[in-house]
mmCIF file of the N, C-alpha and C atoms, coordinates in Angstrom:
data_MODEL
# 
_entry.id   MODEL 
# 
loop_
_atom_site.group_PDB 
_atom_site.id 
_atom_site.type_symbol 
_atom_site.label_atom_id 
_atom_site.label_alt_id 
_atom_site.label_comp_id 
_atom_site.label_asym_id 
_atom_site.label_entity_id 
_atom_site.label_seq_id 
_atom_site.pdbx_PDB_ins_code 
_atom_site.Cartn_x 
_atom_site.Cartn_y 
_atom_site.Cartn_z 
_atom_site.occupancy 
_atom_site.B_iso_or_equiv 
_atom_site.pdbx_formal_charge 
_atom_site.auth_seq_id 
_atom_site.auth_comp_id 
_atom_site.auth_asym_id 
_atom_site.auth_atom_id 
_atom_site.pdbx_PDB_model_num 
ATOM 1   N N  . UNK A 1 1  ? 63.614 50.771 36.984 1.00 0.00 ? 1  UNK A N  1 
ATOM 2   C CA . UNK A 1 1  ? 63.304 51.006 38.340 1.00 0.00 ? 1  UNK A CA 1 
ATOM 3   C C  . UNK A 1 1  ? 63.253 52.505 38.590 1.00 0.00 ? 1  UNK A C  1 
ATOM 4   N N  . UNK A 1 2  ? 64.125 53.254 37.908 1.00 0.00 ? 2  UNK A N  1 
ATOM 5   C CA . UNK A 1 2  ? 64.112 54.701 38.122 1.00 0.00 ? 2  UNK A CA 1 
ATOM 6   C C  . UNK A 1 2  ? 62.891 55.344 37.548 1.00 0.00 ? 2  UNK A C  1 
ATOM 7   N N  . UNK A 1 3  ? 62.276 54.745 36.512 1.00 0.00 ? 3  UNK A N  1 
ATOM 8   C CA . UNK A 1 3  ? 61.074 55.247 35.899 1.00 0.00 ? 3  UNK A CA 1 
ATOM 9   C C  . UNK A 1 3  ? 59.828 55.065 36.728 1.00 0.00 ? 3  UNK A C  1 
ATOM 10  N N  . UNK A 1 4  ? 59.891 54.043 37.643 1.00 0.00 ? 4  UNK A N  1 
ATOM 11  C CA . UNK A 1 4  ? 58.773 53.711 38.472 1.00 0.00 ? 4  UNK A CA 1 
ATOM 12  C C  . UNK A 1 4  ? 59.230 53.541 39.925 1.00 0.00 ? 4  UNK A C  1 
ATOM 13  N N  . UNK A 1 5  ? 59.717 54.568 40.597 1.00 0.00 ? 5  UNK A N  1 
ATOM 14  C CA . UNK A 1 5  ? 60.286 54.422 41.924 1.00 0.00 ? 5  UNK A CA 1 
ATOM 15  C C  . UNK A 1 5  ? 59.256 54.040 42.996 1.00 0.00 ? 5  UNK A C  1 
ATOM 16  N N  . UNK A 1 6  ? 58.014 54.166 42.730 1.00 0.00 ? 6  UNK A N  1 
ATOM 17  C CA . UNK A 1 6  ? 56.970 53.735 43.691 1.00 0.00 ? 6  UNK A CA 1 
ATOM 18  C C  . UNK A 1 6  ? 56.699 52.237 43.652 1.00 0.00 ? 6  UNK A C  1 
ATOM 19  N N  . UNK A 1 7  ? 57.216 51.545 42.659 1.00 0.00 ? 7  UNK A N  1 
ATOM 20  C CA . UNK A 1 7  ? 57.005 50.100 42.481 1.00 0.00 ? 7  UNK A CA 1 
ATOM 21  C C  . UNK A 1 7  ? 58.205 49.351 42.932 1.00 0.00 ? 7  UNK A C  1 
ATOM 22  N N  . UNK A 1 8  ? 57.967 48.172 43.508 1.00 0.00 ? 8  UNK A N  1 
ATOM 23  C CA . UNK A 1 8  ? 59.112 47.351 43.906 1.00 0.00 ? 8  UNK A CA 1 
ATOM 24  C C  . UNK A 1 8  ? 59.865 46.759 42.733 1.00 0.00 ? 8  UNK A C  1 
ATOM 25  N N  . UNK A 1 9  ? 61.164 46.584 42.855 1.00 0.00 ? 9  UNK A N  1 
ATOM 26  C CA . UNK A 1 9  ? 61.949 46.070 41.804 1.00 0.00 ? 9  UNK A CA 1 
ATOM 27  C C  . UNK A 1 9  ? 61.531 44.596 41.412 1.00 0.00 ? 9  UNK A C  1 
ATOM 28  N N  . UNK A 1 10 ? 61.059 43.836 42.439 1.00 0.00 ? 10 UNK A N  1 
ATOM 29  C CA . UNK A 1 10 ? 60.658 42.484 42.145 1.00 0.00 ? 10 UNK A CA 1 
ATOM 30  C C  . UNK A 1 10 ? 59.383 42.453 41.260 1.00 0.00 ? 10 UNK A C  1 
ATOM 31  N N  . UNK A 1 11 ? 58.453 43.413 41.561 1.00 0.00 ? 11 UNK A N  1 
ATOM 32  C CA . UNK A 1 11 ? 57.206 43.478 40.734 1.00 0.00 ? 11 UNK A CA 1 
ATOM 33  C C  . UNK A 1 11 ? 57.567 43.933 39.315 1.00 0.00 ? 11 UNK A C  1 
ATOM 34  N N  . UNK A 1 12 ? 58.409 44.814 39.145 1.00 0.00 ? 12 UNK A N  1 
ATOM 35  C CA . UNK A 1 12 ? 58.838 45.252 37.772 1.00 0.00 ? 12 UNK A CA 1 
ATOM 36  C C  . UNK A 1 12 ? 59.469 44.111 37.058 1.00 0.00 ? 12 UNK A C  1 
ATOM 37  N N  . UNK A 1 13 ? 60.360 43.380 37.737 1.00 0.00 ? 13 UNK A N  1 
ATOM 38  C CA . UNK A 1 13 ? 61.036 42.271 37.065 1.00 0.00 ? 13 UNK A CA 1 
ATOM 39  C C  . UNK A 1 13 ? 60.047 41.173 36.638 1.00 0.00 ? 13 UNK A C  1 
ATOM 40  N N  . UNK A 1 14 ? 59.104 40.858 37.502 1.00 0.00 ? 14 UNK A N  1 
ATOM 41  C CA . UNK A 1 14 ? 58.102 39.854 37.148 1.00 0.00 ? 14 UNK A CA 1 
ATOM 42  C C  . UNK A 1 14 ? 57.280 40.257 35.999 1.00 0.00 ? 14 UNK A C  1 
ATOM 43  N N  . UNK A 1 15 ? 56.816 41.563 35.998 1.00 0.00 ? 15 UNK A N  1 
ATOM 44  C CA . UNK A 1 15 ? 56.104 42.144 34.905 1.00 0.00 ? 15 UNK A CA 1 
ATOM 45  C C  . UNK A 1 15 ? 56.894 42.012 33.553 1.00 0.00 ? 15 UNK A C  1 
ATOM 46  N N  . UNK A 1 16 ? 58.110 42.363 33.639 1.00 0.00 ? 16 UNK A N  1 
ATOM 47  C CA . UNK A 1 16 ? 58.958 42.285 32.395 1.00 0.00 ? 16 UNK A CA 1 
ATOM 48  C C  . UNK A 1 16 ? 59.072 40.786 31.891 1.00 0.00 ? 16 UNK A C  1 
ATOM 49  N N  . UNK A 1 17 ? 59.287 39.930 32.770 1.00 0.00 ? 17 UNK A N  1 
ATOM 50  C CA . UNK A 1 17 ? 59.454 38.517 32.389 1.00 0.00 ? 17 UNK A CA 1 
ATOM 51  C C  . UNK A 1 17 ? 58.171 38.009 31.794 1.00 0.00 ? 17 UNK A C  1 
ATOM 52  N N  . UNK A 1 18 ? 57.053 38.243 32.505 1.00 0.00 ? 18 UNK A N  1 
ATOM 53  C CA . UNK A 1 18 ? 55.781 37.751 32.049 1.00 0.00 ? 18 UNK A CA 1 
ATOM 54  C C  . UNK A 1 18 ? 55.289 38.493 30.820 1.00 0.00 ? 18 UNK A C  1 
ATOM 55  N N  . UNK A 1 19 ? 55.840 39.678 30.603 1.00 0.00 ? 19 UNK A N  1 
ATOM 56  C CA . UNK A 1 19 ? 55.507 40.425 29.402 1.00 0.00 ? 19 UNK A CA 1 
ATOM 57  C C  . UNK A 1 19 ? 56.272 40.011 28.188 1.00 0.00 ? 19 UNK A C  1 
ATOM 58  N N  . UNK A 1 20 ? 57.237 39.032 28.349 1.00 0.00 ? 20 UNK A N  1 
ATOM 59  C CA . UNK A 1 20 ? 57.877 38.497 27.190 1.00 0.00 ? 20 UNK A CA 1 
ATOM 60  C C  . UNK A 1 20 ? 59.349 38.992 27.054 1.00 0.00 ? 20 UNK A C  1 
ATOM 61  N N  . UNK A 1 21 ? 59.904 39.616 28.039 1.00 0.00 ? 21 UNK A N  1 
ATOM 62  C CA . UNK A 1 21 ? 61.325 40.098 27.914 1.00 0.00 ? 21 UNK A CA 1 
ATOM 63  C C  . UNK A 1 21 ? 62.245 38.985 27.585 1.00 0.00 ? 21 UNK A C  1 
ATOM 64  N N  . UNK A 1 22 ? 62.029 37.801 28.177 1.00 0.00 ? 22 UNK A N  1 
ATOM 65  C CA . UNK A 1 22 ? 62.917 36.700 27.937 1.00 0.00 ? 22 UNK A CA 1 
ATOM 66  C C  . UNK A 1 22 ? 62.821 36.162 26.462 1.00 0.00 ? 22 UNK A C  1 
ATOM 67  N N  . UNK A 1 23 ? 61.756 36.515 25.810 1.00 0.00 ? 23 UNK A N  1 
ATOM 68  C CA . UNK A 1 23 ? 61.535 36.043 24.419 1.00 0.00 ? 23 UNK A CA 1 
ATOM 69  C C  . UNK A 1 23 ? 62.019 37.039 23.416 1.00 0.00 ? 23 UNK A C  1 
ATOM 70  N N  . UNK A 1 24 ? 62.422 38.208 23.781 1.00 0.00 ? 24 UNK A N  1 
ATOM 71  C CA . UNK A 1 24 ? 62.788 39.179 22.829 1.00 0.00 ? 24 UNK A CA 1 
ATOM 72  C C  . UNK A 1 24 ? 64.211 38.935 22.345 1.00 0.00 ? 24 UNK A C  1 
ATOM 73  N N  . UNK A 1 25 ? 64.519 39.364 21.111 1.00 0.00 ? 25 UNK A N  1 
ATOM 74  C CA . UNK A 1 25 ? 65.790 39.245 20.561 1.00 0.00 ? 25 UNK A CA 1 
ATOM 75  C C  . UNK A 1 25 ? 66.808 40.018 21.467 1.00 0.00 ? 25 UNK A C  1 
ATOM 76  N N  . UNK A 1 26 ? 67.921 39.515 21.728 1.00 0.00 ? 26 UNK A N  1 
ATOM 77  C CA . UNK A 1 26 ? 68.965 40.149 22.446 1.00 0.00 ? 26 UNK A CA 1 
ATOM 78  C C  . UNK A 1 26 ? 68.706 40.168 23.990 1.00 0.00 ? 26 UNK A C  1 
ATOM 79  N N  . UNK A 1 27 ? 67.802 39.369 24.448 1.00 0.00 ? 27 UNK A N  1 
ATOM 80  C CA . UNK A 1 27 ? 67.517 39.362 25.923 1.00 0.00 ? 27 UNK A CA 1 
ATOM 81  C C  . UNK A 1 27 ? 68.809 39.065 26.715 1.00 0.00 ? 27 UNK A C  1 
ATOM 82  N N  . UNK A 1 28 ? 69.530 38.053 26.353 1.00 0.00 ? 28 UNK A N  1 
ATOM 83  C CA . UNK A 1 28 ? 70.696 37.676 27.171 1.00 0.00 ? 28 UNK A CA 1 
ATOM 84  C C  . UNK A 1 28 ? 71.792 38.758 27.119 1.00 0.00 ? 28 UNK A C  1 
ATOM 85  N N  . UNK A 1 29 ? 71.971 39.449 26.029 1.00 0.00 ? 29 UNK A N  1 
ATOM 86  C CA . UNK A 1 29 ? 72.976 40.463 26.024 1.00 0.00 ? 29 UNK A CA 1 
ATOM 87  C C  . UNK A 1 29 ? 72.479 41.672 26.814 1.00 0.00 ? 29 UNK A C  1 
ATOM 88  N N  . UNK A 1 30 ? 71.225 41.992 26.802 1.00 0.00 ? 30 UNK A N  1 
ATOM 89  C CA . UNK A 1 30 ? 70.667 43.062 27.624 1.00 0.00 ? 30 UNK A CA 1 
ATOM 90  C C  . UNK A 1 30 ? 70.822 42.708 29.137 1.00 0.00 ? 30 UNK A C  1 
ATOM 91  N N  . UNK A 1 31 ? 70.474 41.463 29.443 1.00 0.00 ? 31 UNK A N  1 
ATOM 92  C CA . UNK A 1 31 ? 70.649 41.081 30.858 1.00 0.00 ? 31 UNK A CA 1 
ATOM 93  C C  . UNK A 1 31 ? 72.126 41.043 31.283 1.00 0.00 ? 31 UNK A C  1 
ATOM 94  N N  . UNK A 1 32 ? 72.971 40.660 30.379 1.00 0.00 ? 32 UNK A N  1 
ATOM 95  C CA . UNK A 1 32 ? 74.412 40.646 30.655 1.00 0.00 ? 32 UNK A CA 1 
ATOM 96  C C  . UNK A 1 32 ? 74.927 42.079 31.000 1.00 0.00 ? 32 UNK A C  1 
ATOM 97  N N  . UNK A 1 33 ? 74.551 43.048 30.147 1.00 0.00 ? 33 UNK A N  1 
ATOM 98  C CA . UNK A 1 33 ? 74.920 44.405 30.341 1.00 0.00 ? 33 UNK A CA 1 
ATOM 99  C C  . UNK A 1 33 ? 74.359 44.939 31.652 1.00 0.00 ? 33 UNK A C  1 
ATOM 100 N N  . UNK A 1 34 ? 73.092 44.592 31.976 1.00 0.00 ? 34 UNK A N  1 
ATOM 101 C CA . UNK A 1 34 ? 72.513 45.059 33.279 1.00 0.00 ? 34 UNK A CA 1 
ATOM 102 C C  . UNK A 1 34 ? 73.298 44.454 34.463 1.00 0.00 ? 34 UNK A C  1 
ATOM 103 N N  . UNK A 1 35 ? 73.598 43.178 34.343 1.00 0.00 ? 35 UNK A N  1 
ATOM 104 C CA . UNK A 1 35 ? 74.380 42.548 35.463 1.00 0.00 ? 35 UNK A CA 1 
ATOM 105 C C  . UNK A 1 35 ? 75.743 43.186 35.659 1.00 0.00 ? 35 UNK A C  1 
ATOM 106 N N  . UNK A 1 36 ? 76.381 43.369 34.559 1.00 0.00 ? 36 UNK A N  1 
ATOM 107 C CA . UNK A 1 36 ? 77.794 44.021 34.673 1.00 0.00 ? 36 UNK A CA 1 
ATOM 108 C C  . UNK A 1 36 ? 77.717 45.391 35.233 1.00 0.00 ? 36 UNK A C  1 
ATOM 109 N N  . UNK A 1 37 ? 76.699 46.185 34.812 1.00 0.00 ? 37 UNK A N  1 
ATOM 110 C CA . UNK A 1 37 ? 76.593 47.559 35.349 1.00 0.00 ? 37 UNK A CA 1 
ATOM 111 C C  . UNK A 1 37 ? 76.301 47.553 36.899 1.00 0.00 ? 37 UNK A C  1 
ATOM 112 N N  . UNK A 1 38 ? 75.430 46.559 37.269 1.00 0.00 ? 38 UNK A N  1 
ATOM 113 C CA . UNK A 1 38 ? 75.097 46.526 38.687 1.00 0.00 ? 38 UNK A CA 1 
ATOM 114 C C  . UNK A 1 38 ? 76.216 45.949 39.576 1.00 0.00 ? 38 UNK A C  1 
ATOM 115 N N  . UNK A 1 39 ? 76.901 44.970 39.002 1.00 0.00 ? 39 UNK A N  1 
ATOM 116 C CA . UNK A 1 39 ? 77.965 44.356 39.821 1.00 0.00 ? 39 UNK A CA 1 
ATOM 117 C C  . UNK A 1 39 ? 79.016 45.485 40.118 1.00 0.00 ? 39 UNK A C  1 
ATOM 118 N N  . UNK A 1 40 ? 79.219 46.486 39.286 1.00 0.00 ? 40 UNK A N  1 
ATOM 119 C CA . UNK A 1 40 ? 80.150 47.535 39.561 1.00 0.00 ? 40 UNK A CA 1 
ATOM 120 C C  . UNK A 1 40 ? 79.650 48.476 40.626 1.00 0.00 ? 40 UNK A C  1 
ATOM 121 N N  . UNK A 1 41 ? 78.385 48.419 40.969 1.00 0.00 ? 41 UNK A N  1 
ATOM 122 C CA . UNK A 1 41 ? 77.784 49.265 42.055 1.00 0.00 ? 41 UNK A CA 1 
ATOM 123 C C  . UNK A 1 41 ? 77.197 48.340 43.063 1.00 0.00 ? 41 UNK A C  1 
ATOM 124 N N  . UNK A 1 42 ? 77.889 48.048 44.181 1.00 0.00 ? 42 UNK A N  1 
ATOM 125 C CA . UNK A 1 42 ? 77.503 47.014 45.161 1.00 0.00 ? 42 UNK A CA 1 
ATOM 126 C C  . UNK A 1 42 ? 76.021 47.205 45.655 1.00 0.00 ? 42 UNK A C  1 
ATOM 127 N N  . UNK A 1 43 ? 75.633 48.368 46.006 1.00 0.00 ? 43 UNK A N  1 
ATOM 128 C CA . UNK A 1 43 ? 74.265 48.561 46.477 1.00 0.00 ? 43 UNK A CA 1 
ATOM 129 C C  . UNK A 1 43 ? 73.170 48.205 45.411 1.00 0.00 ? 43 UNK A C  1 
ATOM 130 N N  . UNK A 1 44 ? 73.462 48.682 44.196 1.00 0.00 ? 44 UNK A N  1 
ATOM 131 C CA . UNK A 1 44 ? 72.547 48.337 43.067 1.00 0.00 ? 44 UNK A CA 1 
ATOM 132 C C  . UNK A 1 44 ? 72.551 46.835 42.770 1.00 0.00 ? 44 UNK A C  1 
ATOM 133 N N  . UNK A 1 45 ? 73.674 46.210 42.809 1.00 0.00 ? 45 UNK A N  1 
ATOM 134 C CA . UNK A 1 45 ? 73.749 44.783 42.589 1.00 0.00 ? 45 UNK A CA 1 
ATOM 135 C C  . UNK A 1 45 ? 73.021 44.007 43.689 1.00 0.00 ? 45 UNK A C  1 
ATOM 136 N N  . UNK A 1 46 ? 73.200 44.413 44.925 1.00 0.00 ? 46 UNK A N  1 
ATOM 137 C CA . UNK A 1 46 ? 72.537 43.706 46.048 1.00 0.00 ? 46 UNK A CA 1 
ATOM 138 C C  . UNK A 1 46 ? 71.053 43.762 45.869 1.00 0.00 ? 46 UNK A C  1 
ATOM 139 N N  . UNK A 1 47 ? 70.507 44.898 45.496 1.00 0.00 ? 47 UNK A N  1 
ATOM 140 C CA . UNK A 1 47 ? 69.079 45.015 45.273 1.00 0.00 ? 47 UNK A CA 1 
ATOM 141 C C  . UNK A 1 47 ? 68.620 44.158 44.081 1.00 0.00 ? 47 UNK A C  1 
ATOM 142 N N  . UNK A 1 48 ? 69.326 44.214 43.032 1.00 0.00 ? 48 UNK A N  1 
ATOM 143 C CA . UNK A 1 48 ? 68.961 43.411 41.779 1.00 0.00 ? 48 UNK A CA 1 
ATOM 144 C C  . UNK A 1 48 ? 69.068 41.928 42.112 1.00 0.00 ? 48 UNK A C  1 
ATOM 145 N N  . UNK A 1 49 ? 70.107 41.569 42.832 1.00 0.00 ? 49 UNK A N  1 
ATOM 146 C CA . UNK A 1 49 ? 70.344 40.156 43.121 1.00 0.00 ? 49 UNK A CA 1 
ATOM 147 C C  . UNK A 1 49 ? 69.190 39.618 43.971 1.00 0.00 ? 49 UNK A C  1 
ATOM 148 N N  . UNK A 1 50 ? 68.766 40.404 44.956 1.00 0.00 ? 50 UNK A N  1 
ATOM 149 C CA . UNK A 1 50 ? 67.660 40.011 45.858 1.00 0.00 ? 50 UNK A CA 1 
ATOM 150 C C  . UNK A 1 50 ? 66.414 39.829 45.022 1.00 0.00 ? 50 UNK A C  1 
ATOM 151 N N  . UNK A 1 51 ? 66.184 40.695 44.103 1.00 0.00 ? 51 UNK A N  1 
ATOM 152 C CA . UNK A 1 51 ? 64.981 40.574 43.214 1.00 0.00 ? 51 UNK A CA 1 
ATOM 153 C C  . UNK A 1 51 ? 65.048 39.269 42.360 1.00 0.00 ? 51 UNK A C  1 
ATOM 154 N N  . UNK A 1 52 ? 66.209 39.015 41.809 1.00 0.00 ? 52 UNK A N  1 
ATOM 155 C CA . UNK A 1 52 ? 66.351 37.836 40.954 1.00 0.00 ? 52 UNK A CA 1 
ATOM 156 C C  . UNK A 1 52 ? 66.133 36.599 41.834 1.00 0.00 ? 52 UNK A C  1 
ATOM 157 N N  . UNK A 1 53 ? 66.681 36.575 43.052 1.00 0.00 ? 53 UNK A N  1 
ATOM 158 C CA . UNK A 1 53 ? 66.618 35.485 43.922 1.00 0.00 ? 53 UNK A CA 1 
ATOM 159 C C  . UNK A 1 53 ? 65.132 35.240 44.317 1.00 0.00 ? 53 UNK A C  1 
ATOM 160 N N  . UNK A 1 54 ? 64.418 36.311 44.665 1.00 0.00 ? 54 UNK A N  1 
ATOM 161 C CA . UNK A 1 54 ? 62.997 36.205 45.009 1.00 0.00 ? 54 UNK A CA 1 
ATOM 162 C C  . UNK A 1 54 ? 62.170 35.662 43.907 1.00 0.00 ? 54 UNK A C  1 
ATOM 163 N N  . UNK A 1 55 ? 62.523 36.086 42.634 1.00 0.00 ? 55 UNK A N  1 
ATOM 164 C CA . UNK A 1 55 ? 61.718 35.722 41.509 1.00 0.00 ? 55 UNK A CA 1 
ATOM 165 C C  . UNK A 1 55 ? 62.060 34.380 40.931 1.00 0.00 ? 55 UNK A C  1 
ATOM 166 N N  . UNK A 1 56 ? 63.348 34.076 40.824 1.00 0.00 ? 56 UNK A N  1 
ATOM 167 C CA . UNK A 1 56 ? 63.794 32.893 40.085 1.00 0.00 ? 56 UNK A CA 1 
ATOM 168 C C  . UNK A 1 56 ? 64.491 31.860 41.007 1.00 0.00 ? 56 UNK A C  1 
ATOM 169 N N  . UNK A 1 57 ? 64.877 32.226 42.227 1.00 0.00 ? 57 UNK A N  1 
ATOM 170 C CA . UNK A 1 57 ? 65.532 31.315 43.089 1.00 0.00 ? 57 UNK A CA 1 
ATOM 171 C C  . UNK A 1 57 ? 67.031 31.481 43.168 1.00 0.00 ? 57 UNK A C  1 
ATOM 172 N N  . UNK A 1 58 ? 67.645 30.943 44.211 1.00 0.00 ? 58 UNK A N  1 
ATOM 173 C CA . UNK A 1 58 ? 69.045 31.147 44.443 1.00 0.00 ? 58 UNK A CA 1 
ATOM 174 C C  . UNK A 1 58 ? 69.896 30.419 43.406 1.00 0.00 ? 58 UNK A C  1 
ATOM 175 N N  . UNK A 1 59 ? 69.433 29.292 42.928 1.00 0.00 ? 59 UNK A N  1 
ATOM 176 C CA . UNK A 1 59 ? 70.271 28.578 41.899 1.00 0.00 ? 59 UNK A CA 1 
ATOM 177 C C  . UNK A 1 59 ? 70.425 29.348 40.687 1.00 0.00 ? 59 UNK A C  1 
ATOM 178 N N  . UNK A 1 60 ? 69.432 30.096 40.280 1.00 0.00 ? 60 UNK A N  1 
ATOM 179 C CA . UNK A 1 60 ? 69.503 30.908 39.045 1.00 0.00 ? 60 UNK A CA 1 
ATOM 180 C C  . UNK A 1 60 ? 70.531 32.007 39.295 1.00 0.00 ? 60 UNK A C  1 
ATOM 181 N N  . UNK A 1 61 ? 70.449 32.626 40.414 1.00 0.00 ? 61 UNK A N  1 
ATOM 182 C CA . UNK A 1 61 ? 71.401 33.715 40.702 1.00 0.00 ? 61 UNK A CA 1 
ATOM 183 C C  . UNK A 1 61 ? 72.859 33.154 40.745 1.00 0.00 ? 61 UNK A C  1 
ATOM 184 N N  . UNK A 1 62 ? 73.000 32.015 41.339 1.00 0.00 ? 62 UNK A N  1 
ATOM 185 C CA . UNK A 1 62 ? 74.354 31.438 41.365 1.00 0.00 ? 62 UNK A CA 1 
ATOM 186 C C  . UNK A 1 62 ? 74.862 31.117 39.929 1.00 0.00 ? 62 UNK A C  1 
ATOM 187 N N  . UNK A 1 63 ? 73.953 30.617 39.116 1.00 0.00 ? 63 UNK A N  1 
ATOM 188 C CA . UNK A 1 63 ? 74.224 30.339 37.688 1.00 0.00 ? 63 UNK A CA 1 
ATOM 189 C C  . UNK A 1 63 ? 74.688 31.627 37.042 1.00 0.00 ? 63 UNK A C  1 
ATOM 190 N N  . UNK A 1 64 ? 74.011 32.696 37.200 1.00 0.00 ? 64 UNK A N  1 
ATOM 191 C CA . UNK A 1 64 ? 74.360 33.996 36.558 1.00 0.00 ? 64 UNK A CA 1 
ATOM 192 C C  . UNK A 1 64 ? 75.756 34.510 37.092 1.00 0.00 ? 64 UNK A C  1 
ATOM 193 N N  . UNK A 1 65 ? 75.982 34.322 38.303 1.00 0.00 ? 65 UNK A N  1 
ATOM 194 C CA . UNK A 1 65 ? 77.228 34.744 38.887 1.00 0.00 ? 65 UNK A CA 1 
ATOM 195 C C  . UNK A 1 65 ? 78.394 33.878 38.388 1.00 0.00 ? 65 UNK A C  1 
ATOM 196 N N  . UNK A 1 66 ? 78.232 32.602 38.245 1.00 0.00 ? 66 UNK A N  1 
ATOM 197 C CA . UNK A 1 66 ? 79.232 31.755 37.667 1.00 0.00 ? 66 UNK A CA 1 
ATOM 198 C C  . UNK A 1 66 ? 79.495 32.155 36.249 1.00 0.00 ? 66 UNK A C  1 
ATOM 199 N N  . UNK A 1 67 ? 78.460 32.509 35.444 1.00 0.00 ? 67 UNK A N  1 
ATOM 200 C CA . UNK A 1 67 ? 78.592 32.961 34.063 1.00 0.00 ? 67 UNK A CA 1 
ATOM 201 C C  . UNK A 1 67 ? 79.483 34.247 34.013 1.00 0.00 ? 67 UNK A C  1 
ATOM 202 N N  . UNK A 1 68 ? 79.231 35.187 34.873 1.00 0.00 ? 68 UNK A N  1 
ATOM 203 C CA . UNK A 1 68 ? 80.042 36.361 34.932 1.00 0.00 ? 68 UNK A CA 1 
ATOM 204 C C  . UNK A 1 68 ? 81.495 36.072 35.269 1.00 0.00 ? 68 UNK A C  1 
ATOM 205 N N  . UNK A 1 69 ? 81.632 35.306 36.386 1.00 0.00 ? 69 UNK A N  1 
ATOM 206 C CA . UNK A 1 69 ? 82.979 35.033 36.843 1.00 0.00 ? 69 UNK A CA 1 
ATOM 207 C C  . UNK A 1 69 ? 83.741 34.228 35.842 1.00 0.00 ? 69 UNK A C  1 
ATOM 208 N N  . UNK A 1 70 ? 83.132 33.369 35.060 1.00 0.00 ? 70 UNK A N  1 
ATOM 209 C CA . UNK A 1 70 ? 83.830 32.578 33.997 1.00 0.00 ? 70 UNK A CA 1 
ATOM 210 C C  . UNK A 1 70 ? 84.433 33.537 32.966 1.00 0.00 ? 70 UNK A C  1 
ATOM 211 N N  . UNK A 1 71 ? 83.812 34.744 32.823 1.00 0.00 ? 71 UNK A N  1 
ATOM 212 C CA . UNK A 1 71 ? 84.324 35.737 31.858 1.00 0.00 ? 71 UNK A CA 1 
ATOM 213 C C  . UNK A 1 71 ? 85.195 36.766 32.529 1.00 0.00 ? 71 UNK A C  1 
ATOM 214 N N  . UNK A 1 72 ? 85.610 36.519 33.762 1.00 0.00 ? 72 UNK A N  1 
ATOM 215 C CA . UNK A 1 72 ? 86.514 37.392 34.464 1.00 0.00 ? 72 UNK A CA 1 
ATOM 216 C C  . UNK A 1 72 ? 85.916 38.530 35.148 1.00 0.00 ? 72 UNK A C  1 
ATOM 217 N N  . UNK A 1 73 ? 84.622 38.555 35.344 1.00 0.00 ? 73 UNK A N  1 
ATOM 218 C CA . UNK A 1 73 ? 83.975 39.642 36.062 1.00 0.00 ? 73 UNK A CA 1 
ATOM 219 C C  . UNK A 1 73 ? 83.791 39.215 37.505 1.00 0.00 ? 73 UNK A C  1 
ATOM 220 N N  . UNK A 1 74 ? 84.472 39.909 38.432 1.00 0.00 ? 74 UNK A N  1 
ATOM 221 C CA . UNK A 1 74 ? 84.459 39.574 39.837 1.00 0.00 ? 74 UNK A CA 1 
ATOM 222 C C  . UNK A 1 74 ? 83.052 39.933 40.469 1.00 0.00 ? 74 UNK A C  1 
ATOM 223 N N  . UNK A 1 75 ? 82.439 39.029 41.064 1.00 0.00 ? 75 UNK A N  1 
ATOM 224 C CA . UNK A 1 75 ? 81.113 39.296 41.708 1.00 0.00 ? 75 UNK A CA 1 
ATOM 225 C C  . UNK A 1 75 ? 81.340 39.316 43.209 1.00 0.00 ? 75 UNK A C  1 
ATOM 226 N N  . UNK A 1 76 ? 81.123 40.374 43.828 1.00 0.00 ? 76 UNK A N  1 
ATOM 227 C CA . UNK A 1 76 ? 81.173 40.510 45.289 1.00 0.00 ? 76 UNK A CA 1 
ATOM 228 C C  . UNK A 1 76 ? 79.815 40.775 45.892 1.00 0.00 ? 76 UNK A C  1 
ATOM 229 N N  . UNK A 1 77 ? 79.427 39.915 46.783 1.00 0.00 ? 77 UNK A N  1 
ATOM 230 C CA . UNK A 1 77 ? 78.132 40.137 47.385 1.00 0.00 ? 77 UNK A CA 1 
ATOM 231 C C  . UNK A 1 77 ? 78.289 40.575 48.823 1.00 0.00 ? 77 UNK A C  1 
ATOM 232 N N  . UNK A 1 78 ? 77.691 41.702 49.085 1.00 0.00 ? 78 UNK A N  1 
ATOM 233 C CA . UNK A 1 78 ? 77.750 42.222 50.437 1.00 0.00 ? 78 UNK A CA 1 
ATOM 234 C C  . UNK A 1 78 ? 76.469 41.789 51.198 1.00 0.00 ? 78 UNK A C  1 
ATOM 235 N N  . UNK A 1 79 ? 76.607 41.166 52.340 1.00 0.00 ? 79 UNK A N  1 
ATOM 236 C CA . UNK A 1 79 ? 75.420 40.669 53.067 1.00 0.00 ? 79 UNK A CA 1 
ATOM 237 C C  . UNK A 1 79 ? 75.232 41.496 54.275 1.00 0.00 ? 79 UNK A C  1 
# 
């Protein structure tokens, strides 16, 4: 997102997914590190969470948050 500040985060995420990000080796660990880093920064997480929800739906976001919380990572969502 920092490399392309003129583009929306949702557009970048869709481009990455359609470009095969999910099929690359290590996708889940990369996604996990991205989630952990953003959870530590509430505004960054809120933006990322909204993009995920827009792209994949609320159930997917809830699944990811349960995954983090199961590993002891507290997810706080500011609305």
